[in-house]
N, C-alpha and C positions, 0 to 999 in steps of 0.2 A: 461803418463796421456793423455787422449783424449781431444782434443779441442771441444768446443761447436760448433754446426753447426748453422750458421746464415741463416735463411730462410727469403728472401725478396720477397714478392709478388709484382711484378712491374706492373705499369700502371693499377692498379685495377680500375674497373669501379664503384668506390664509389665516388659520387659527388652529391652535392645539385643541384636541377634543375637550369640550367644556366638562366641568365636574358632574353635571347632571346626566351625562351620557357615558361616563367612564365604566360603569358596571354592566352596560348592555352587552349581550353575548356577541353581537357583530363587532363591537369595538375591542372587546377582550380577545376574541379570536384573531383579529387583524394585528393587534399589538403583539400577541404571543408569536404569531407567524413571523413578525419582523424583529423579534428579540427585544422589544421595548415595553414599557409600561403604558397603559392606556392614556396617561397624561402627557406622554412624550410623542404622541402620534398626531399628525395633522388630521383635522376633520375632513373627510372625503366622502361625498355623497355616493360614490361608486361602491364603497365598502360599508358605509355607515348609515345608509338610507333608513333602515328600520329604527335606528337609534335617534335619528334626527326628527322623526315625525312630531314630537312634542316641543321642539326647540322654538323659541320666539324668532321670528324672521328666518325660518328654516329655508325659505325659497332663495335667500341671499347667501346662504352659508354652504360650506363643504364643496367649494369648487376651485381648488388650487390649480386645476388644469387651465382655467381661463387666464389666470395671472401668469402661469408658465408660458403659455402661447404668446401673450401680449408682451412679456418681457423679451422673449426670444426675437420677436419682430422688431421691437424698439431698439434693442442693443445691436441687432444686425443691420440696422438702417444706415444708409449713407450719411444721414445727419449725425448719428452717433459716431460713426467711423471718422468723421471730420471734426469731432470734438465740439459739436454744436448742440448737444442734447444732455440735459441732466435729468435723471430718472429717479423717481420716488414712488413708493407704494405705501398707501395708508390702508390699514386693515380694518375689518369690521369691528375689531375689539380695541381700536384706538392705539395701534402701534404704527410707527413710521419705519419703513425699511429704506435705508440709504443705499442706492445701487451705484457703484462706481462705473464709469463709462467703459473701462477696460476689463470688466469682469466677463468671464466666459461661462455662462450658465450651462449646466448639463442639458443636452437635447433630450435625454431620456427622462420621462416624467417621474419615474420612481426615484431616480437619483436626485432630481430637483426637490421632490418632497423630503428626502433625507437631508438635503442641504438646508432647507428652510427649518426643518426640525432641529438641526444642529445650530442654526442661527438663533432660534428661540432659546436654546440651552446655553450657548456661549456668549450671546449678544453681539459677537463680531466674528466675521470669517476673514482670515488673512491668507495671502499667498505664501508660498515658501520663502520668498524674499522679504517678507514682512509687510508688504503693501496691503492696506485694508481693501477688501473687495465688497463686503456687505456689512452693514451694522443695523441694529434695531434698537429703537427707544420707544417707550410709552409716551405718546404725545398725540393730542387731538389735531385734526386737520387745520382748524383755525390757527393754532399756534404755529404749525409749519408754514402756513401761508403768510402769517405775520413775519416770521423769520426770513422767508424768501423774498417777500414783498415784490411780486411780479408786477410788471407794467400793465398787463392784460390777463384776464382770466376767462378761459373758454370752458364751458361745461357741456359734456355730451353725455347722453343716456342711451341705454339700449332699448 
């Protein structure tokens, strides 16, 4: 019998706008346009580039689009449809997002961002029938790996 494959997207650029950027005009404008406060909005280089210039590791941050695309591909894969894939996302700010294999993520990028913002706010996203779809916990990658104890770990870098 085959083992499940564990896919962990590491250091995903999914984070709420950090405090040091929340007063920047580009962040304030984007948050206002979306009817949210600056602290409730995902950091997105497309909208917050000017605010991100002084952030530490700014080249690794503000790219939720990459995680969105990666998750759509993974969850739509034959491996996932056969129940042979477990998917996790660790963020650059040490959160782990648990992704259930039956979740259907929005294909629209803005809706995806809204879903992740809601996840940060509520800590769990459930379906109408009560099934958990996504959850988030503050946890370092090492702790997640210890809990999962995979038989093999492959690391890939872009």
